[in-house]
Residue, then its C-alpha position, 0 to 999 in steps of 0.5 A: m500500500s502506498a505510504r501516501e494515498l487518497v482513499v475515497l469513501g464517498t462521492a455523492s453531492q447532497v444525497p447518497t445514491r445506489h452507487r455513491n455514498h455521501n462524501g468522505y475522503l481519507l488522506r494517508w500521509d506516511g504514518e498519519g491519516i486525515l479524514f475530510d468531510p465525513g458525510e452520512g455512512t462514513q463509518r461503514q465506508m471506512l469498514r469497506a475500505g479497510v480503514g480503522a479508527h486507529d488510522l485517524n489523526r485529524i478530521c477536517v470539515t469544510h462546512f456544515h452541510g449534511d453531506h459533508s458532516l453528518g457522519l461526524a457523530g458515528v466517526i467520533q463515537r467509533i474513535n472512542l469505542d475503539q479507544v484510539p490511543h493517540e490524540i485526534t485533532a478536529h478542524y472546522p469553521r468556527s461559525g459552525q461550532r454549534f453544529f460540531d457540538r451537536l454532532r459530537y454529543a448527538t447521543a450518549y457514549r463514554e469518551t475515552v479519547r482526547l479529541t482536540e477542537t481547533p476551529v478555523d476562522a481565517d486563512g492561514v496555517l492550522a498546524t505544522t509538523p515535521a511531515y507537513t504544514l496544514e493550511a486553510r483558505r476561505l471558499s465561496h459557498p452559501v455557508e462558511s466553507y474552507g478548503y485545506r492544503l497540505v504542504e511537505p517541507d522542501g528537502r534536498r536530493m543528493l547528486p551522485d556525480r557531484l559527490a564523486a567529483h568531490g570524493i565524498e562517499g559512505p558515512d561522509v555523505g550523511r555527515l555532510q547532510r547533517e552539518g551542511s558542509l564537509n572539508g570546505v564543500p557546502l551541501e548546496a554544491v553536491s545537492e539540489v532542492r527536492r520540492g515537497q509534495r502538495f495536496a489540496f482538498v476543495m469542496d463546495t465553492r464557486l470560483c474564488d481566490g481561495v480555489h486558486a491559492l489551494a490548487e497552486g502547484c499541487d501534486l494531487l488536487v481533490i476538487e468538487s465538480t458538482f455540475l456539468d458545464e451546461d448547468e453553470r448557472l445552477a453552479v453559480d447560484y448554489g455555490h458550486l463548480t462545474a467540471g470545466q471550471a474545476a479543470r481550468a483551475a487545475r490547469d492554471a495552477g499546474v496540478r499534476h493529478l486532478v481528482l473530480t468528485h461530489f457529483s450531482q445525482r442528476y447525471s448518470d454518465a460519469e465519463e462526461f465529467e472527464r470529457q468536459a475536463r479534457r475539453a477545458g484543457f487539463d492534460g495531466e493525470l485525471t481521475v473521476a472519483r468513485d467510492l472505495l477508489r484509492v489514488p496514490v499521490p504522484k511520485r516526486r519528479 
């Protein structure tokens, strides 16, 4: 199993269908798991996907419409039932605190796990760990909504030919990496910057600055495309994107792998989302999401 991958738990907009569950997406990032927008039925979808409560470290909710949050009650209670041994952090719009409280305590259960609430009320960094920085950006939807972006710190890639030219080998390579220079040879002379990987999660929104900021330079972008292009007027009215709009945003941002999801039940041909995205000019890797699909984060260039 990839150390970095997206596990799609549900892909339906507004209501589940026979083939699509309410939203739910798990990002596996090395040893951590970040659950995005757990809609109704997420707990069962986790079971079907082989995902356990112990796999979760963060929960990120974009907004408090039911298809993005009704599963919180079950997921939180399952975390406690399974007595997850580590802290779990929840991010969500601060304006929806009353909804989070109601879902967290929807029924009686015994709390056994430390669940830290870290609400979002502005653009900016939410958390910084050795493995990534998690950021939020405001989106444009009838209720307050935020998208999330995960950025790995840049590293350095050692260049064997330059190391050989300076006679550096074996344990001295590690010493050079730790100390920054060795016998007058700086680390920069025998290595190059290895850009950290980037992931973004963009749900219910019209086109706005937040969409472009979140998508910029992403290796993997998960983005809603509720409507097809012929229904763009509906998309604007209800605060959503079309397949073409999502694809153009990804194209302009230099996204490597685009995942379209959150589909309206009015459409029966999922392949039309891909066709419209291609017509919009996106030529990178493209996935039209389906429930229980696994999408690896693209390998570093």
